[in-house]
Kinemage of the C-alpha trace (Angstrom):
@kinemage 1
@onewidth
@group {chain A} dominant
@subgroup {mainchain}
@vectorlist {calphas} color= white
{ca met a 1} P 72.594 145.968 83.071
{ca ser a 2} L 75.771 145.423 85.059
{ca asn a 3} L 77.501 148.595 83.807
{ca cys a 4} L 76.112 150.576 86.815
{ca his a 5} L 75.069 153.480 84.538
{ca ala a 6} L 71.657 153.955 82.921
{ca lys a 7} L 69.124 156.512 81.800
{ca leu a 8} L 66.728 156.917 84.711
{ca asp a 9} L 63.538 156.736 82.605
{ca ser a 10} L 64.378 153.368 81.062
{ca leu a 11} L 65.612 152.046 84.410
{ca val a 12} L 62.363 153.056 86.137
{ca val a 13} L 60.286 151.382 83.400
{ca ser a 14} L 62.334 148.177 83.698
{ca val a 15} L 62.180 148.084 87.494
{ca ser a 16} L 58.431 148.860 87.530
{ca thr a 17} L 57.806 146.060 85.045
{ca lys a 18} L 59.858 143.611 87.104
{ca leu a 19} L 57.995 144.622 90.277
{ca arg a 20} L 54.656 143.973 88.538
{ca glu a 21} L 55.929 140.562 87.402
{ca arg a 22} L 56.957 139.779 90.983
{ca gly a 23} L 53.426 140.506 92.200
{ca tyr a 24} L 54.030 143.824 93.938
{ca lys a 25} L 50.840 145.765 94.586
{ca pro a 26} L 50.162 148.744 92.277
{ca val a 27} L 50.099 151.115 95.259
{ca thr a 28} L 53.600 149.973 96.261
{ca ile a 29} L 54.927 150.480 92.741
{ca gln a 30} L 53.328 153.950 92.628
{ca arg a 31} L 55.008 154.868 95.925
{ca his a 32} L 58.400 153.923 94.466
{ca gln a 33} L 57.621 155.807 91.245
{ca arg a 34} L 56.837 159.009 93.189
{ca leu a 35} L 60.258 158.856 94.785
{ca trp a 36} L 61.867 158.105 91.414
{ca glu a 37} L 60.123 161.193 89.979
{ca asn a 38} L 61.769 163.265 92.718
{ca leu a 39} L 65.050 161.564 91.846
{ca gly a 40} L 64.575 162.627 88.211
{ca lys a 41} L 63.980 166.242 89.271
{ca tyr a 42} L 67.068 166.077 91.474
{ca met a 43} L 69.150 164.725 88.582
{ca glu a 44} L 67.904 167.509 86.268
{ca lys a 45} L 68.781 170.134 88.868
{ca gln a 46} L 72.244 168.598 89.241
{ca glu a 47} L 72.561 168.367 85.436
{ca val a 48} L 73.169 164.625 85.651
{ca thr a 49} L 71.917 162.578 82.710
{ca thr a 50} L 72.940 159.063 83.739
{ca tyr a 51} L 71.843 157.293 86.914
{ca thr a 52} L 74.458 155.566 89.080
{ca pro a 53} L 74.181 154.113 92.587
{ca asp a 54} L 76.252 157.056 93.866
{ca ile a 55} L 73.661 159.481 92.471
{ca gly a 56} L 70.961 157.525 94.307
{ca phe a 57} L 72.805 157.790 97.613
{ca leu a 58} L 73.554 161.491 97.101
{ca phe a 59} L 69.867 162.054 96.351
{ca leu a 60} L 68.836 160.323 99.596
{ca arg a 61} L 71.319 162.364 101.594
{ca glu a 62} L 70.575 165.750 100.026
{ca phe a 63} L 66.843 165.501 99.246
{ca tyr a 64} L 65.662 163.474 102.275
{ca glu a 65} L 68.668 163.941 104.602
{ca ile a 66} L 69.028 160.177 104.916
{ca thr a 67} L 72.377 158.639 105.757
{ca val a 68} L 73.164 155.027 106.474
{ca ser a 69} L 74.929 155.911 109.717
{ca glu a 70} L 71.706 156.734 111.582
{ca lys a 71} L 68.636 154.768 112.609
{ca leu a 72} L 66.019 155.193 109.900
{ca thr a 73} L 62.314 155.793 110.371
{ca lys a 74} L 59.786 153.640 108.530
{ca gln a 75} L 59.375 156.317 105.839
{ca glu a 76} L 63.136 156.715 105.442
{ca arg a 77} L 63.517 152.935 105.044
{ca ala a 78} L 60.869 153.050 102.291
{ca his a 79} L 62.813 155.808 100.504
{ca ala a 80} L 66.062 153.875 100.847
{ca arg a 81} L 64.308 150.724 99.556
{ca ser a 82} L 63.234 152.597 96.397
{ca ile a 83} L 66.857 153.513 95.665
{ca lys a 84} L 68.029 150.009 96.548
{ca leu a 85} L 65.589 148.573 93.993
{ca leu a 86} L 67.102 150.762 91.270
{ca asn a 87} L 70.651 149.921 92.331
{ca asp a 88} L 70.020 146.171 92.560
{ca phe a 89} L 68.377 146.095 89.145
{ca leu a 90} L 71.114 148.229 87.631
{ca glu a 91} L 73.847 145.972 89.018
{ca thr a 92} L 72.234 142.542 88.622
{ca gly a 93} L 69.318 142.923 86.199
{ca thr a 94} L 66.861 141.517 88.715
{ca ile a 95} L 64.794 142.453 91.751
{ca phe a 96} L 65.522 140.518 94.905
{ca pro a 97} L 62.397 139.385 96.731
{ca met a 98} L 61.537 140.952 100.047
{ca glu a 99} L 61.464 138.823 103.136
{ca pro a 100} L 57.989 137.454 103.661
{ca lys a 101} L 55.910 139.255 106.243
{ca val a 102} L 53.844 136.152 106.940
{ca ser a 103} L 54.894 134.678 110.231
{ca thr a 104} L 55.259 130.951 110.397
{ca val a 105} L 53.662 128.995 113.197
{ca ser a 106} L 55.915 126.340 114.609
{ca ala a 107} L 54.715 122.827 115.253
{ca leu a 108} L 55.580 123.326 118.916
{ca lys a 109} L 53.293 126.312 119.261
{ca leu a 110} L 50.477 124.786 117.222
{ca phe a 111} L 50.552 121.442 118.982
{ca gly a 112} L 51.209 123.080 122.335
{ca tyr a 113} L 47.670 124.465 122.330
{ca leu a 114} L 46.264 121.104 121.298
{ca leu a 115} L 48.304 119.342 123.970
{ca ala a 116} L 46.957 121.647 126.684
{ca asp a 117} L 43.394 120.918 125.555
{ca phe a 118} L 44.122 117.172 125.379
{ca lys a 119} L 45.577 117.140 128.910
{ca gln a 120} L 42.584 119.026 130.261
{ca phe a 121} L 40.246 116.560 128.541
{ca gln a 122} L 42.179 113.582 129.981
{ca gln a 123} L 42.117 115.081 133.434
{ca asp a 124} L 38.386 115.854 133.326
{ca lys a 125} L 37.256 112.647 131.596
{ca phe a 126} L 39.584 110.055 133.134
{ca ser a 127} L 40.839 111.779 136.304
{ca met a 128} L 44.488 111.451 135.260
{ca thr a 129} L 47.067 112.272 137.889
{ca ser a 130} L 49.377 115.245 137.610
{ca thr a 131} L 52.335 112.832 137.270
{ca thr a 132} L 50.764 111.214 134.208
{ca leu a 133} L 50.041 114.605 132.685
{ca lys a 134} L 53.661 115.710 133.307
{ca asn a 135} L 54.851 112.550 131.525
{ca tyr a 136} L 52.574 113.439 128.579
{ca asp a 137} L 54.238 116.845 128.515
{ca arg a 138} L 57.728 115.413 128.595
{ca tyr a 139} L 57.311 112.780 125.883
{ca ile a 140} L 55.095 114.752 123.545
{ca ser a 141} L 57.387 117.801 123.872
{ca arg a 142} L 60.357 115.650 122.876
{ca phe a 143} L 58.395 114.344 119.915
{ca leu a 144} L 57.436 117.868 118.820
{ca leu a 145} L 61.069 119.011 119.081
{ca tyr a 146} L 62.054 116.080 116.882
{ca leu a 147} L 59.363 116.965 114.335
{ca glu a 148} L 60.358 120.610 114.282
{ca ala a 149} L 63.986 119.654 113.586
{ca his a 150} L 63.132 117.192 110.799
{ca ile a 151} L 60.098 118.508 108.926
{ca ser a 152} L 59.010 121.765 107.346
{ca glu a 153} L 55.418 120.761 106.485
{ca ile a 154} L 52.873 118.591 108.235
{ca ser a 155} L 52.492 116.526 105.061
{ca met a 156} L 56.072 115.324 105.544
{ca ile a 157} L 55.050 113.348 108.644
{ca thr a 158} L 55.003 109.696 107.652
{ca pro a 159} L 54.991 106.464 109.658
{ca val a 160} L 58.578 105.818 108.522
{ca leu a 161} L 59.696 109.190 109.910
{ca ile a 162} L 58.004 108.555 113.248
{ca ile a 163} L 59.155 104.957 113.649
{ca asn a 164} L 62.759 105.584 112.663
């Protein structure tokens, strides 16, 4: 696949198959396939029989008026992503995974809410002074910073990690 030239039909079948294997949703694959159909029509009109990355970029520029020198809209980014998928697969034989859209919640943020509740409970139940509560903040915040720097999952917290 690294020869950077391919018949578009076989390339589209290969990329679609790889996307399915990677768990892409059918609607996403269909969206890419619609663009690739337009690419096929463009190639026929240009009398080009073999797909290359340059053909993909020319297609984006001429068919959708997309250039890399301007800020792209969401739809333009989706069109460019469809061509990038073909180019990546053509050059490397694989599909690179997209960055996950799931945001991660840091231990600081998660425990920050719990700490605020705990301080309120301590103040209401035991009439703790503001100085004591500030000390809680200081020491627990330091501990949370340490955890965030040394662990990626809660299950990694062990007595040995905390003591050392």
